[in-house]
N, C-alpha and C positions, 0 to 999 in steps of 0.2 A: 634748655633750646636748642633748635636745629641748628641757629649760625655758629655760637657757641662748641657746640660738639663740631661745626666743620675747620673751625679756629685751631681747636685742642687736635684735631685729624691731623691738620695743617703742618702743627709743629710738631707730632712724631714723624711722618711722612718726611719733611725738613732734616730734621734731626738722624733717621736710617741712614737720606743718602747721603748726608757730609759724614757719616760714618763708613759707609760705604768707598765714597770717594775717595778716604783715607784710606784704603786695601789697596788704591790703582801702583800697576812698579813701576816709575814717573820714568824712572830710566829705559824699558821697553817697551813702552807707551807714551812718549813724550807728545805726539799729535790727543790721544785721548785725554791726558792731562790738559792742555792747553782747552780745549772744550770743555771742559769740566767746569773750569774753572771761567771762563768765559760767561759758561752759562748762569752761574750761579750767580757772578760777578752783572748779570741781568735782572736777576730773579730781584737781589737785594736793591737796584741801583732803584727801580721798579718800585720797589714799595718803600723805599724814601722817599722817591716824588708825589708817593700819591697821598703819603702819609702827614711829607708837608702840604698839599691842598686840603685835607680834611681837620690841618691844624689852624688851614688862614695863614700859612708861613711863610716864606721865600720858598724857591726851590733847591732842593739845596744839590743840583745835575740839572747840567745843558744838553747832556747825552741819556739813551739808554747802558749804554758800555764804557767804561774806560777805554782811555788809551794806551793805560799801564795798567793790567787786571793785576789786581790784591791777590798774597797768598792768598793758603784753604787758612790760616787760621784766624784771618782778619774778614775774612768769606763768615766764616762758623761764625764769629763774632756777630757781627752785624745779620746775619740772618735770622740767627736766634735770637737777638735783642726785635729784634721787627714781630717775627713772632709772639713774643711775650707780652710790647708796645699793642699789634693788633688785638689778641685776648683781655687783656686789660680795657682797652677803649672801646671794644666792644659792646664788653658788660656793664661800662659807664654809660651808654648810650636810651636816654629816657624813648619811648616809642615814637615820638613825634622828628625825637630825631633821624631818625634811622629811615625814613623818606623823607628827608630834607635834602633838596636836591642842591650840591655845589656846583659850580660851573670853572672851567678852569682852561690851561691849554697844553694840548700835549708839548713832546718837545723839536714837533715838525714844525708846530705852529696852530697847527690841525685845530681846531674848538671842538669842547668837552663838557656835558653836561651825566652824570649821573646821580642818585641819593646816595645818602656817610655807605648803605645796605649794601646795595650795588658794586663801589668802590671797593668793599670787603669781599664780597662774592667773586669779584674781579681778579682778586689776589686769590686766593684759596683757588680756584680757576688755571689763571692765571704759574701759578707754582707747579703745579698740576701735571700741565704739558711743557714746561722743560726738563719737573724729574725724567717727564718718558722716553727725555731726548738725552736723558743724562744716563738712564737703564740702560738704551741701548748701547751708547757709550760701554758703559759697567761690562757689556758682554763681549763686544772687540777687544776688550782690554783685559780678559778674562779673567775681570774682579766680579767675588758678588753679589749680585742685585735683587737689595731687599724685597719682598713683596711689601710691599706701600697703598696697597687698595683701600678705599673708607671700610671695605669686609669687612680685609684682616684688621682694620685699627677699631673697632666696634667691637670683635668679637672678642679680644684681646683685651677689652677694658672693657667689656662686661661679656667673660665668660658663659652666667648663666642663658645668655639666649642661645647655646650649643642645646642648652639640657633642653629646648621646647619641643614639644609633638609635630612630627609630618604631617601634614595632612596625607589623605588616603587619594594614592597615584587614579586617575582618570582611567578606568577599563574601556 
């Protein structure tokens, strides 16, 4: 199912990003290091907020960023745990639960309504956006930027897709 593939992709792309971030020379590029940690902190806090909303639990944060950003090892652990939880959660949903709406308040006080499936898609898309910002920062910090597009993921996961025949080019 596409949602499961997209959540596997998110986990894969997050892992590649976390591994690349760990290669930043923090002494030469302290502002890049601070920025990528802030981005990862925001990503994981948003995921933790939506997890609580999906479960009907009290929200664990009153903001989408920390006053004191955790170290990379903690961010890595929390983001990896979140990725695992999201996949397990999505797989546990019955078809009718996927389209069930949940009502919540964003941390800015605005009301929101999304289906459970839309929440999962939002988190996939949200991660992609912030990994893009991190990728640009990796470039500036002279750290290798991982190729993390869906096409790279799916062809790595299913290499037989590379063996297909190409249609003839139009003349």
